[in-house]
C-alpha positions in Angstrom: 108.2 104.0 99.0 105.5 106.7 99.4 102.0 106.8 97.9 101.0 110.4 97.1 97.3 109.5 97.5 97.6 107.7 100.8 96.4 109.7 103.9 98.9 107.9 106.2 101.8 108.7 103.8 100.6 112.4 103.9 100.6 112.3 107.7 104.1 110.9 107.7 105.2 113.6 105.3 103.7 116.3 107.6 101.1 117.3 105.0 98.3 116.4 107.3 98.6 117.1 111.1 98.5 114.3 113.6 98.9 113.9 117.4 102.2 112.0 117.2 103.1 109.4 119.8 106.4 108.1 118.4 108.6 108.4 115.4 111.9 106.8 114.2 113.4 106.1 110.8 111.0 103.3 110.0 107.9 103.8 112.1 105.4 106.4 113.0 102.7 106.3 115.7 99.8 108.7 116.3 96.5 108.9 118.1 93.4 107.7 116.2 91.1 110.6 115.2 88.1 108.4 115.8 89.1 106.5 119.0 87.1 103.5 120.2 88.7 103.6 123.7 90.2 106.2 126.0 93.6 105.4 124.6 93.7 104.5 120.9 96.7 105.0 118.7 98.1 103.6 115.4 101.5 102.4 114.6 102.4 102.5 110.9 105.5 101.8 108.8 106.9 104.8 107.0 107.3 102.5 104.0 103.9 102.2 102.2 102.6 98.6 102.3 98.9 98.4 101.4 98.0 95.8 104.0 99.3 92.8 106.0 98.4 90.6 103.0 100.8 92.7 100.9 103.8 92.2 103.2 106.5 89.9 102.0 109.3 88.0 103.5 111.5 91.1 103.1 109.2 92.9 105.5 109.5 90.4 108.3 111.9 92.5 110.4 109.7 95.6 109.9 106.6 93.6 111.0 108.5 92.4 114.1 109.5 96.0 114.9 105.8 97.1 114.6 104.6 94.5 117.0 107.6 94.9 119.3 106.9 98.6 119.7 103.2 98.2 120.7 103.8 97.1 124.3 106.3 99.9 125.0 104.1 102.6 123.6 101.0 101.1 125.3 102.7 101.4 128.7 103.9 104.9 127.9 100.3 105.9 127.1 99.0 104.5 130.5 97.9 101.0 129.4 99.7 99.3 132.2 97.0 96.6 132.9 96.8 95.5 129.2 95.7 96.6 125.8 94.2 95.3 122.6 95.7 95.3 119.2 94.0 95.0 115.8 95.3 94.8 112.2 92.4 95.1 109.8 93.4 93.5 106.5 91.5 94.2 103.3 87.9 95.5 102.8 86.5 92.2 104.2 88.7 92.6 107.3 87.4 96.1 107.9 90.4 98.0 106.6 89.5 101.6 105.6 93.0 103.1 105.0 95.1 100.9 102.7 98.4 101.5 104.4 99.4 98.8 106.9 98.6 99.9 110.5 98.2 98.4 113.9 95.6 99.7 116.2 96.6 99.7 119.9 93.8 100.6 122.3 92.5 100.2 125.9 91.7 101.8 129.2 94.4 103.3 131.4 94.9 102.0 134.8 
């Protein structure tokens, strides 16, 4: 499912450029345009899900794949000593783009 008004759906569709880190049939990862650390990228599902609160039991395998990809991409991006992840959920949780995404960030070393 694709939301024609969603900025992340537009990035996945190639309508908005991004600095891609990874892509497969279900997931897309790209560098954050407003990084809060030297390495800061997002992992998003290609399927539009508004937020973690909107995920259902049918999305469990996809959620596992999202989280499972984070350490691999973090290591590839130089975060060998550790990294942080964040999933902002809803306006009260600081979510700004309403398409589920995981922030992965840290300092290389």
